FIDO-284174 format. One record per residue (C-alpha): residue in one letter; x, y, z. Coordinates in nm, 4 decimals, decimal comma, padded with zeros to 6 digits. Each point is the difference from the previous one (the first is absolute). Last residue first. Example, Ala and Ser with C-alpha at 12.3 -4.5 7.8 and 13.67 -1.06 7.14 Angstrom:
2
 dolum       px       py       pz
     s  01,3670 -00,1060  00,7140
     a -00,1370 -00,3440  00,0660
This chain:
255
 dolum       px       py       pz
     x  00,6208 -00,8447  00,5913
     x -00,0125  00,3443 -00,1612
     x -00,0239 -00,1159 -00,3626
     x -00,2710 -00,2448  00,1052
     x -00,2152  00,2809  00,1371
     x  00,0211  00,1895 -00,3284
     x -00,0638 -00,3182 -00,1974
     x -00,3152 -00,0707  00,1997
     x -00,1281  00,3566 -00,0466
     x  00,0772 -00,0074 -00,3720
     x -00,2012 -00,3220 -00,0269
     x -00,3005  00,1737  00,1533
     x  00,0471  00,3121 -00,2142
     x  00,0260 -00,2155 -00,3132
     x -00,3252 -00,1786  00,0813
     x -00,1983  00,3046  00,1072
     x  00,1159  00,2040 -00,3000
     x -00,1015 -00,2839 -00,2344
     x -00,3432 -00,0231  00,1591
     x -00,0502  00,3739 -00,0452
     x  00,1221 -00,0448 -00,3584
     x -00,2837 -00,2408 -00,0721
     x -00,2642  00,2402  00,1300
     x  00,1290  00,2605 -00,2424
     x  00,2500  00,2841  00,0342
     x  00,1079  00,3232 -00,1640
     x  00,1787  00,1277 -00,3102
     x -00,0054 -00,3596 -00,1332
     x  00,3466  00,0005 -00,1559
     x  00,2049  00,1940  00,2540
     x -00,2281 -00,1208  00,2772
     x  00,0769 -00,3712 -00,0475
     x  00,3665 -00,0635  00,0835
     x  00,0634  00,3215  00,1915
     x -00,2864 -00,0965  00,2294
     x  00,1558 -00,3409  00,0618
     x  00,3417  00,1490  00,0728
     x -00,1434  00,2585  00,2395
     x -00,2036 -00,2472  00,2041
     x  00,2819 -00,2561  00,0136
     x  00,2446  00,2659  00,1186
     x -00,2505  00,1177  00,2610
     x -00,0399 -00,3574  00,1267
     x  00,3757 -00,0566  00,0159
     x  00,0491  00,3229  00,1953
     x -00,2888 -00,0992  00,2268
     x  00,1624 -00,3353  00,0764
     x  00,3350  00,1652  00,0611
     x -00,1579  00,2373  00,2506
     x -00,1963 -00,2758  00,1752
     x  00,3167 -00,2026  00,0531
     x  00,1829  00,3172  00,1018
     x -00,2480  00,0529  00,2829
     x  00,1075 -00,3303  00,1590
     x -00,3015 -00,2101  00,0897
     x -00,3410 -00,0015  00,1614
     x -00,0387  00,3744  00,0574
     x  00,1245  00,0975 -00,3457
     x -00,2260 -00,2574 -00,1642
     x -00,3000  00,1103  00,2051
     x  00,0665  00,3614 -00,0935
     x  00,0029 -00,0999 -00,3667
     x -00,3351 -00,1738  00,0322
     x -00,1405  00,2999  00,1881
     x  00,1299  00,2357 -00,2694
     x -00,1670 -00,2111 -00,2691
     x -00,3301  00,0105  00,1882
     x  00,0300  00,3751  00,0557
     x  00,0739  00,0492 -00,3706
     x -00,3015 -00,2048 -00,1112
     x -00,2315  00,1862  00,2375
     x  00,1386  00,3392 -00,1023
     x -00,0109 -00,0828 -00,3710
     x -00,3670 -00,0936  00,0177
     x -00,0888  00,3036  00,2118
     x  00,1771  00,2420 -00,2361
     x -00,1710 -00,1541 -00,3018
     x  00,1881 -00,2288 -00,2381
     x -00,2522 -00,2736 -00,0704
     x -00,1228  00,1329 -00,3340
     x  00,1719 -00,2776 -00,1938
     x -00,1578 -00,2610  00,2268
     x -00,2929 -00,1019 -00,2233
     x  00,2152  00,0425 -00,3164
     x  00,2783 -00,2379  00,1005
     x -00,1715 -00,3146 -00,1241
     x -00,0747  00,1593 -00,3376
     x -00,1886  00,2776 -00,1780
     x  00,0934  00,3274 -00,1719
     x  00,3646 -00,0908  00,0408
     x  00,2961  00,2246  00,0858
     x -00,0257  00,0423  00,3763
     x  00,2217  00,2954  00,0880
     x  00,2922  00,0158  00,2461
     x  00,0765  00,1352  00,3469
     x -00,2761 -00,1303  00,2254
     x -00,0627 -00,3300 -00,1788
     x  00,3765 -00,0616 -00,0174
     x  00,0357  00,0733  00,3711
     x -00,2752 -00,2530  00,0720
     x  00,2051 -00,2646 -00,1828
     x  00,2956  00,0617  00,2347
     x -00,2438 -00,0286  00,2902
     x -00,0701 -00,3510 -00,1231
     x  00,3772 -00,0609  00,0152
     x  00,0040  00,1230  00,3610
     x -00,2614 -00,2500  00,1143
     x  00,1384 -00,3033 -00,1811
     x  00,3553  00,0790  00,1081
     x -00,0992  00,0536  00,3629
     x -00,2106 -00,3176  00,0205
     x  00,2820 -00,2115 -00,1493
     x  00,2738  00,1783  00,1956
     x -00,1008 -00,1002  00,3506
     x -00,0456 -00,3753 -00,0398
     x  00,2837 -00,0113 -00,2527
     x  00,2413  00,1637  00,2438
     x -00,1195 -00,2328  00,2771
     x  00,1333 -00,2933 -00,2010
     x  00,3518  00,1358  00,0644
     x  00,3125  00,0135 -00,2200
     x -00,1126 -00,3087 -00,1941
     x -00,3447  00,1561 -00,0245
     x  00,1499  00,3097 -00,1595
     x  00,1700 -00,2104 -00,2681
     x -00,3265 -00,1840 -00,0660
     x -00,1901  00,3289 -00,0238
     x  00,2434  00,1312 -00,2621
     x  00,0007 -00,3186 -00,2099
     x -00,3783 -00,0435  00,0088
     x -00,0719  00,3610 -00,0857
     x  00,2701  00,0141 -00,2698
     x -00,1278 -00,3185 -00,1641
     x -00,3580  00,1279  00,0036
     x  00,1035  00,3320 -00,1564
     x  00,2221 -00,1662 -00,2629
     x -00,2701 -00,2470 -00,1048
     x -00,2577  00,2780 -00,0287
     x  00,2287  00,2159 -00,2116
     x  00,0886 -00,2923 -00,2273
     x -00,3632 -00,0975 -00,0501
     x -00,1066  00,3587 -00,0632
     x  00,2695  00,0570 -00,2614
     x -00,0752 -00,3303 -00,1735
     x -00,3751  00,0460 -00,0198
     x -00,2979 -00,0507  00,2280
     x -00,3525 -00,0194 -00,1387
     x -00,2753  00,2139  00,1512
     x  00,0571  00,2760 -00,2567
     x -00,0722  00,3426  00,1522
     x  00,3725  00,0706  00,0389
     x  00,0516 -00,0637 -00,3718
     x -00,2455  00,2763 -00,0896
     x  00,1610  00,2462  00,2401
     x  00,3412 -00,0707 -00,1555
     x -00,1424  00,0393 -00,3515
     x -00,1450  00,3401  00,0858
     x  00,3234  00,1208  00,1597
     x  00,2017 -00,1088 -00,3038
     x  00,2576 -00,2704 -00,0667
     x -00,1790 -00,2464  00,2248
     x  00,1657 -00,3268  00,0997
     x  00,2189  00,1017  00,2939
     x -00,2365  00,2596  00,1436
     x -00,3064 -00,2180 -00,0395
     x  00,1512 -00,3351  00,0925
     x  00,1821  00,1553  00,2951
     x -00,3172  00,1644  00,1256
     x -00,2137 -00,3100 -00,0544
     x  00,2420 -00,2130  00,2040
     x  00,0120  00,2485  00,2884
     x -00,3768  00,0437  00,0004
     x -00,0504 -00,3765  00,0163
     x  00,2425 -00,0134  00,2934
     x -00,2081  00,2641  00,1762
     x -00,3229 -00,1997 -00,0214
     x  00,1572 -00,3437  00,0515
     x -00,3300 -00,1074  00,1553
     x  00,0802  00,2266  00,2933
     x -00,0128 -00,2553  00,2823
     x  00,1105 -00,2864 -00,2242
     x  00,3052  00,1842 -00,1284
     x  00,0955  00,1066  00,3528
     x -00,0334 -00,3602  00,1147
     x  00,2437 -00,0955 -00,2754
     x  00,2562  00,2396  00,1486
     x -00,0453 -00,1643  00,3410
     x  00,0174 -00,3513 -00,1478
     x  00,3179  00,0879 -00,1893
     x  00,1501  00,1432  00,3188
     x -00,0812 -00,3144  00,1984
     x  00,1515 -00,2213 -00,2715
     x  00,3210  00,2034  00,0031
     x  00,0217 -00,0042  00,3809
     x -00,0392 -00,3742  00,0401
     x -00,3296 -00,1436  00,1331
     x -00,1476 -00,0929  00,3383
     x -00,0352  00,3152  00,2103
     x  00,0939  00,2081 -00,3031
     x -00,3396 -00,0705 -00,1580
     x -00,1923  00,1619  00,2842
     x  00,2276  00,3068  00,0062
     x -00,0074  00,0434 -00,3771
     x -00,3790 -00,0339 -00,0075
     x -00,0276  00,2655  00,2720
     x  00,2321  00,2259 -00,1985
     x -00,2322 -00,0336 -00,3004
     x -00,2945  00,0937  00,2227
     x  00,1876  00,3067  00,1236
     x  00,1031  00,0989 -00,3518
     x -00,3596 -00,0118 -00,1206
     x -00,1230  00,1976  00,3024
     x  00,2785  00,2591 -00,0233
     x -00,0783  00,0380 -00,3689
     x -00,3645  00,0607  00,0888
     x  00,1170  00,2697  00,2408
     x  00,2195  00,1568 -00,2690
     x -00,2967  00,0026 -00,2422
     x -00,2296  00,1613  00,2570
     x -00,0038  00,3555 -00,1297
     x -00,0673 -00,1316 -00,3518
     x -00,3458 -00,0970  00,1286
     x -00,1023  00,3643 -00,0465
     x -00,0502 -00,0494 -00,3741
     x -00,2152 -00,3055  00,0697
     x -00,1962  00,1875  00,2644
     x -00,0723  00,2814 -00,2414
     x -00,0992 -00,2391 -00,2795
     x -00,2489 -00,1656  00,2390
     x -00,0074 -00,3632  00,1100
     x -00,2040 -00,1014  00,3031
     x  00,1438 -00,2481  00,2473
     x -00,2925 -00,2310  00,0773
     x  00,1622 -00,2899 -00,1859
     x  00,2658 -00,0287  00,2710
     x  00,3544 -00,0292 -00,1413
     x  00,1723 -00,3084 -00,1389
     x  00,3794 -00,0071 -00,0469
     x  00,1026 -00,0215 -00,3653
     x  00,2189  00,3083  00,0309
     x  00,0600  00,3524 -00,1301
     x -00,3546  00,1078 -00,0892
     x -00,1869 -00,1838  00,2761
     x  00,2469  00,1099  00,2684
     x -00,0199  00,3600 -00,1248
     x -00,3806 -00,0282  00,0020
     x  00,0107 -00,1143  00,3627
     x  00,2261  00,2927  00,0901
     x -00,2410  00,2414 -00,1670
     x -00,2933 -00,1557  00,1865
     x  00,1837  00,0402  00,3305
     x  00,0604  00,3655 -00,0915
     x -00,3729  00,0508 -00,0631
     x -00,0794 -00,1701  00,3290
     x  00,2228  00,2531  00,1758
């Protein structure tokens, strides 16, 4: 049990800026196993973002509250996934060859493709969540944690079904995190999130959200896998971001 707690703590440390106890011991095996808890970390990030939305909405307009909630997500993760999204679009959009794309993705500077992709993702998040909040603020309170959790599971699926293409990189420590136990824990967490959505609201709302998430997952993978022949740490962030936005758009299409 303590080993699993350590894996969860390492997942928190890897995906967020939240502090973890210094006594948690790092091992490559634990780091690989931490992939199991990505959906749970997403649930935590989304839950804290929802809390910010709720607190802000007590005194501020809906749009401002949504922007603060989305901004809280950036602060909690250090823009980790957003950085991956921007690097992925810069690399795939600016590289004529696989090697050149991978080289561009390692560059810390952001280019035109990355800037446009990031702006579109943020705009879509804010617009979709604002529309939901106008229908009911409780939708945002429930869907933020669900979308963050399920979109991290979307990244886990990539790890389990694709190949890491770099010799080194941010995704290398977790590239081996596709054991039966890891996938079982991640899948059970995602199923619990989905069950909570179905219990709390109309089942069709959850269904449309999942359809949107799956569409985002597949479109993003089609965008980078054809050229890269696998994934990198940056593309995991891109899959998370597009899956999250796909979830919101799916729900919005049902409302």
